[in-house]
C-alpha positions as CSV (number, residue, x, y, z in Angstrom):
1,M,13.9,-117.5,37.3
2,T,12.0,-117.1,34.3
3,T,11.5,-120.8,33.1
4,D,11.8,-121.3,28.9
5,L,7.4,-122.8,29.7
6,E,7.2,-119.6,31.3
7,R,8.9,-117.6,28.6
8,F,6.9,-119.4,25.8
9,N,3.7,-118.5,27.4
10,D,4.1,-114.9,28.3
11,C,4.9,-114.4,24.8
12,M,1.7,-116.4,23.3
13,E,0.0,-114.2,25.4
14,Y,1.2,-110.8,24.8
15,R,2.5,-110.2,28.5
16,S,6.8,-108.8,29.6
17,S,9.5,-111.5,30.4
18,D,12.6,-111.4,31.7
19,R,13.4,-112.0,27.2
20,R,11.6,-113.3,24.7
21,P,12.1,-116.7,22.9
22,N,15.3,-118.2,21.3
23,H,14.0,-120.5,18.6
24,E,15.5,-121.6,15.5
25,L,14.8,-124.1,13.1
26,G,18.4,-125.8,11.6
27,A,20.9,-125.2,9.5
28,W,21.2,-127.1,5.4
29,A,23.9,-129.9,6.1
30,Q,26.0,-128.2,3.6
31,T,26.2,-125.5,6.0
32,R,27.1,-127.4,8.9
33,R,29.7,-128.7,6.7
34,R,31.3,-124.8,6.3
35,W,30.4,-123.8,9.3
36,T,32.7,-126.8,10.6
37,E,35.5,-126.0,8.3
38,E,35.5,-122.1,8.8
39,A,35.2,-122.5,13.0
40,P,35.7,-125.9,14.4
41,D,35.7,-124.7,18.0
42,A,33.2,-122.7,17.4
43,V,30.4,-125.5,16.7
44,R,31.8,-128.1,18.4
45,G,30.0,-129.9,20.3
46,F,26.9,-129.0,18.9
47,N,23.4,-131.2,18.7
48,W,22.3,-129.6,15.2
49,D,18.4,-131.2,16.5
50,W,17.8,-126.7,17.1
51,F,13.9,-127.5,17.4
52,C,15.0,-129.2,20.5
53,A,17.5,-126.8,21.8
54,E,21.7,-125.6,21.1
55,P,23.5,-124.5,24.6
56,N,26.0,-122.9,22.5
57,L,23.3,-121.2,20.6
58,G,21.7,-120.3,23.8
59,L,18.6,-121.8,22.1
60,D,15.3,-122.5,24.7
61,R,14.3,-126.3,25.1
62,R,11.4,-127.7,23.7
63,E,10.6,-131.6,24.0
64,Y,8.5,-133.4,21.2
65,V,5.9,-136.1,22.1
66,P,7.6,-139.1,19.6
67,V,4.2,-139.7,17.7
68,N,4.5,-141.5,14.5
69,Y,1.5,-140.8,12.5
70,G,3.5,-141.9,9.1
71,F,3.0,-144.8,7.1
72,L,3.0,-148.0,9.3
73,P,4.0,-150.8,7.6
74,P,6.7,-147.6,5.2
75,F,6.7,-148.6,1.6
76,S,10.1,-150.4,0.7
77,V,12.7,-148.1,-0.3
78,C,14.7,-149.4,-3.5
79,V,16.8,-147.4,-6.1
80,L,15.6,-148.1,-9.2
81,E,18.0,-146.4,-11.6
82,E,21.3,-145.0,-10.7
83,S,24.5,-143.3,-13.0
84,D,27.5,-141.0,-11.7
85,E,25.1,-137.7,-12.2
86,F,21.6,-139.2,-10.3
87,E,19.9,-142.2,-8.9
88,V,15.5,-142.8,-9.3
89,F,14.5,-144.4,-6.1
90,R,11.2,-145.0,-4.3
91,D,10.8,-143.4,-0.6
92,A,8.6,-144.9,2.7
93,K,5.7,-142.6,1.4
94,G,5.8,-144.6,-1.6
95,M,6.5,-141.9,-3.9
96,I,9.5,-142.3,-7.3
97,R,12.1,-139.5,-7.1
98,K,14.5,-138.5,-9.3
99,A,17.6,-136.6,-7.0
100,L,20.8,-135.3,-8.4
101,K,23.9,-136.6,-6.2
102,A,25.6,-133.6,-7.0
103,G,26.6,-131.9,-3.5
104,A,24.7,-133.6,-1.1
105,I,25.5,-134.9,2.3
106,G,24.4,-138.2,3.8
107,G,21.2,-137.8,1.7
108,A,20.4,-133.6,2.0
109,R,20.2,-132.3,-1.5
110,M,21.5,-129.3,-3.2
111,S,18.3,-128.8,-4.7
112,M,14.5,-130.3,-4.5
113,D,14.1,-133.7,-6.0
114,Q,12.0,-134.5,-9.5
115,F,8.9,-136.5,-8.3
116,L,8.0,-138.6,-10.8
117,E,5.2,-141.0,-9.5
118,F,3.0,-141.3,-6.2
119,P,0.6,-144.0,-4.7
120,V,-2.9,-143.1,-5.1
121,K,-3.3,-142.3,-9.4
122,T,-7.3,-143.1,-8.8
123,P,-9.4,-143.7,-6.2
124,E,-9.5,-147.1,-5.8
125,D,-5.5,-146.9,-4.9
126,F,-6.7,-144.8,-1.6
127,A,-7.9,-148.3,0.3
128,G,-3.9,-149.2,0.5
129,I,-3.0,-146.3,1.6
130,K,-5.7,-146.1,4.5
131,A,-4.8,-149.7,5.2
132,R,-1.1,-148.3,6.0
133,L,-2.4,-145.1,8.4
134,D,-4.5,-147.5,11.2
135,P,-4.2,-145.5,14.2
136,A,-4.1,-148.7,16.3
137,T,-0.8,-150.4,14.0
138,P,1.4,-151.2,17.1
139,G,4.6,-148.8,16.5
140,R,2.9,-145.3,16.7
141,L,3.4,-144.2,20.6
142,P,6.6,-144.5,22.4
143,P,6.8,-147.4,24.5
144,D,7.8,-146.1,28.2
145,L,4.4,-142.9,27.3
146,D,3.8,-143.6,30.6
147,G,6.9,-142.9,32.7
148,Q,8.0,-139.9,30.4
149,V,4.4,-138.8,30.9
150,D,5.3,-138.8,34.8
151,G,8.7,-136.7,33.9
152,W,6.5,-133.9,31.5
153,R,4.0,-133.2,34.0
154,D,7.0,-131.6,35.9
155,R,8.7,-130.0,32.7
156,R,10.2,-126.2,32.3
157,W,9.9,-126.3,28.6
158,P,7.3,-126.4,26.2
159,L,6.1,-129.8,24.6
160,V,4.2,-130.5,21.7
161,L,2.9,-133.2,19.9
162,G,5.0,-134.8,17.7
163,R,8.1,-133.9,15.9
164,N,8.3,-131.4,13.6
165,C,6.6,-133.0,9.9
166,A,5.0,-135.6,12.0
167,A,2.0,-134.7,11.7
168,N,1.8,-133.2,8.0
169,G,-1.7,-131.3,7.6
170,F,-4.4,-131.9,5.3
171,Y,-2.6,-130.6,2.3
172,W,0.6,-132.0,2.3
173,R,-0.9,-135.6,2.9
174,A,-3.1,-135.6,0.2
175,R,0.5,-134.1,-2.2
176,E,2.0,-136.7,-0.8
177,F,-0.7,-139.5,-2.2
178,M,-1.6,-137.4,-5.2
179,G,1.5,-135.1,-6.3
180,T,0.7,-131.1,-6.8
181,E,-0.7,-131.8,-10.2
182,A,-3.3,-134.3,-10.1
183,L,-4.0,-133.2,-7.0
184,S,-4.8,-130.2,-8.4
185,Y,-7.4,-131.9,-10.5
186,A,-8.5,-133.6,-8.1
187,W,-10.5,-131.6,-6.5
188,Y,-12.4,-130.9,-8.8
189,D,-12.4,-134.6,-10.9
190,Y,-13.0,-137.0,-7.6
191,P,-14.1,-134.2,-5.1
192,E,-16.1,-137.8,-3.4
193,L,-11.8,-139.2,-2.7
194,M,-11.2,-135.8,-1.8
195,H,-13.8,-135.4,0.9
196,E,-13.1,-139.0,1.6
197,M,-9.5,-138.6,2.3
198,M,-10.0,-135.6,4.8
199,E,-12.3,-136.8,6.8
200,F,-10.4,-139.8,7.1
201,Y,-7.2,-138.1,7.9
202,A,-8.9,-135.6,10.8
203,D,-10.0,-139.4,12.2
204,F,-6.2,-140.3,12.1
205,I,-4.8,-137.6,13.6
206,M,-7.2,-137.9,16.4
207,E,-7.3,-141.6,17.3
208,V,-3.3,-142.0,17.4
209,S,-3.3,-139.0,19.8
210,R,-6.3,-139.7,22.0
211,P,-4.0,-141.7,24.2
212,V,-1.1,-138.8,24.1
213,L,-3.8,-136.2,25.8
214,E,-5.7,-138.3,27.7
215,K,-2.6,-138.4,29.8
216,V,-0.6,-135.5,29.5
217,Q,-1.2,-131.7,28.3
218,V,0.5,-130.3,25.7
219,D,1.6,-126.8,24.5
220,Y,0.8,-126.7,20.7
221,F,0.8,-129.1,18.2
222,S,1.7,-127.8,14.5
223,F,0.3,-128.4,10.8
224,N,2.9,-128.8,8.9
225,E,0.8,-127.5,5.1
226,D,3.8,-125.7,2.6
227,L,0.6,-125.0,0.3
228,S,1.3,-121.8,-0.7
229,M,4.0,-120.4,-3.5
230,K,5.3,-116.8,-3.5
231,S,2.2,-116.0,-5.9
232,G,-0.3,-118.0,-3.2
233,P,-2.1,-120.9,-2.4
234,L,-1.8,-124.2,-3.9
235,L,-5.6,-124.3,-4.0
236,S,-8.7,-121.6,-4.2
237,P,-10.2,-120.4,-1.0
238,E,-13.5,-122.1,-2.1
239,T,-11.8,-125.1,-2.6
240,Y,-9.8,-124.4,1.1
241,R,-13.5,-123.7,2.6
242,T,-14.9,-126.9,0.5
243,F,-12.8,-129.7,1.4
244,I,-10.4,-128.6,4.4
245,V,-12.5,-126.2,6.8
246,P,-14.9,-128.6,8.2
247,R,-11.9,-131.2,9.0
248,L,-9.7,-128.8,10.1
249,K,-12.1,-126.9,12.3
250,R,-12.9,-130.7,14.4
251,L,-9.7,-131.4,14.4
252,V,-9.3,-128.4,16.2
253,A,-12.1,-128.7,18.8
254,F,-10.9,-132.4,19.7
255,L,-7.1,-130.6,20.2
256,R,-8.3,-127.3,22.0
257,E,-10.9,-130.5,24.4
258,H,-8.0,-132.1,24.9
259,G,-6.0,-129.7,26.3
260,V,-3.4,-128.2,23.6
261,R,-3.2,-124.5,24.6
262,Y,-1.9,-123.3,20.8
263,V,-2.5,-124.6,17.4
264,V,-0.2,-123.9,14.8
265,V,0.2,-124.3,10.7
266,D,3.4,-124.1,8.9
267,T,3.5,-123.2,5.2
268,D,6.3,-121.4,2.9
269,G,5.2,-118.9,0.5
270,D,2.4,-116.3,1.0
271,P,-0.8,-118.1,2.4
272,T,-2.4,-114.9,3.5
273,V,-6.4,-115.2,1.2
274,L,-6.1,-118.0,3.7
275,I,-5.6,-116.8,7.0
276,P,-9.2,-115.9,7.7
277,L,-10.3,-118.9,6.9
278,M,-7.4,-120.7,9.1
279,L,-8.3,-118.4,12.2
280,D,-11.9,-119.1,11.9
281,A,-11.4,-122.9,12.0
282,G,-9.3,-122.5,15.2
283,I,-5.3,-121.5,14.3
284,D,-3.9,-119.4,16.0
285,T,-0.1,-119.4,15.4
286,L,1.7,-119.5,11.7
287,W,5.3,-119.6,10.7
288,P,7.8,-119.6,9.2
289,L,6.6,-115.9,7.2
290,E,8.7,-116.7,4.0
291,R,10.7,-113.0,3.2
292,A,11.1,-113.9,0.0
293,S,7.1,-114.4,-0.9
294,G,6.1,-111.0,0.7
295,V,5.4,-112.0,3.5
296,D,5.9,-109.5,6.5
297,P,5.0,-109.9,9.9
298,R,4.4,-106.3,10.8
299,A,1.9,-106.5,8.1
300,Y,0.2,-109.3,9.6
301,R,-0.6,-108.3,12.8
302,R,-1.7,-104.2,11.1
303,R,-3.8,-107.1,9.8
304,F,-4.7,-110.1,11.7
305,G,-4.3,-108.2,14.7
306,R,-3.5,-110.4,18.2
307,E,-5.4,-113.1,17.2
308,L,-3.0,-114.8,14.9
309,R,0.4,-115.0,16.7
310,L,3.6,-115.2,14.3
311,W,6.7,-117.0,14.2
312,G,10.2,-116.5,12.4
313,G,9.8,-113.6,9.6
314,V,14.0,-113.6,9.6
315,D,15.0,-113.1,5.7
316,K,17.5,-115.8,5.3
317,R,18.5,-113.7,2.0
318,V,19.6,-110.6,4.5
319,L,22.0,-113.0,6.6
320,S,24.9,-113.1,3.9
321,R,25.1,-109.4,3.1
322,G,27.1,-108.6,6.7
323,P,26.2,-106.9,10.0
324,K,25.0,-104.0,8.8
325,A,21.9,-105.7,6.7
326,I,21.5,-107.8,9.4
327,R,20.8,-104.9,11.6
328,T,18.8,-103.1,9.8
329,H,16.7,-106.0,9.4
330,L,16.2,-107.0,12.6
331,R,15.4,-103.1,14.1
332,E,12.3,-104.2,12.2
333,F,11.0,-106.7,14.6
334,I,11.4,-104.3,17.8
335,P,7.7,-103.1,18.2
336,L,6.6,-107.1,17.4
337,I,8.9,-108.0,20.2
338,E,7.9,-105.7,22.8
339,E,4.4,-106.2,22.0
340,G,4.8,-110.0,22.0
341,G,3.1,-113.1,19.7
342,F,6.0,-112.8,18.1
343,I,8.5,-115.3,18.0
344,P,11.5,-114.2,15.2
345,T,13.3,-116.9,13.5
346,V,15.1,-117.9,10.0
347,D,12.1,-118.4,7.7
348,H,13.6,-121.7,7.2
349,T,17.0,-123.7,7.5
350,V,20.0,-121.7,6.9
351,P,21.8,-121.7,3.3
352,P,25.1,-122.6,2.5
353,D,26.1,-118.9,1.3
354,V,25.9,-117.6,5.2
355,S,29.5,-117.3,7.1
356,W,29.5,-118.7,10.3
357,D,30.7,-115.0,11.2
358,N,27.7,-113.6,9.8
359,F,25.4,-116.2,11.5
360,R,27.1,-115.6,15.0
361,Y,26.4,-111.7,14.6
362,Y,22.7,-112.6,14.0
363,M,21.8,-114.5,17.0
364,D,24.2,-112.0,19.4
365,A,22.4,-109.2,17.4
366,K,18.9,-111.4,18.2
367,M,19.9,-111.9,21.5
368,E,20.4,-108.7,22.2
369,L,16.3,-107.9,21.2
370,L,14.8,-110.7,22.6
371,C,16.1,-109.1,26.2
372,G,14.7,-105.9,24.8
373,N,18.4,-104.4,24.6
374,F,17.0,-102.1,21.4
375,A,19.9,-99.6,21.2
376,A,22.8,-102.2,20.8
377,L,21.2,-102.5,17.4
378,E,21.4,-98.5,16.7
């Protein structure tokens, strides 16, 4: 019987297999509530952690080494202002945010927060940030790491270094430090600071990861970047080449030397003009291929070939339109599924305009494709 790990490797290496991997990202808290009301028996027993598995949906298993790449200690979380409509608070990353209360479920908002203030305003502020990112701080690695390593050696599923968004990438972390607007100026106003920041972060990721990678081989590592919007990246190719690529190359080389098989970049939006630079730095996988930004995995395969593996690409907006639209959309992926190097998933978490019946139809139809039963969607 083919294991989840064998199936994953077969897909990533363009080999035939019993079927392609079945992965998904997750669902909004508001979507969970809707489905619980629409189909309580169907979702009873869900763990809702789709990055790891969801047996009731047939999702393949993945496991994550729980490494803490965040601030230690974190900033103190506190509410600064509150009304019936919103609250202003400082989060654990030192950002001050204004959040609407309407529609929120367990802290999951119906809209993005407004970001008001960030911890790095001048070059002098970066010293305080670095103090919270000491790779030697206790608590970055699981206390029972050696015991877990023994189990990981005989695993039958992919092992990933860090949970999703555990090791946010170079652009993402700089944006958290400074905010999008200030960061956009900082590449030009404070180039020495930005070189220092990128170099520091590469060293930090390597030193936190080293104790794990010296004990066990992992199957992939994902940089969560979100460095693009609908019309393209939030920084120019020249800025990316100057500040990020040299550090990305060094970090990817370190990961390869320590047995990491695939190195992934996660970005929403349209990163197309940066992909050649990513490939040159050693990145081999991109996701989630956000369709609302005009990104098409078929076009990427034609342009970049098998060097770039692709995950995602299922337009979340189609799922609310019913079975016929879902079937038509999924048929687009047949050549990529046959070829390999492609794992179809919804291009982000599933929004609350998607009914349970439509989502269940999507999952069943997708499984037919993953198994090679392409005629089922005719």
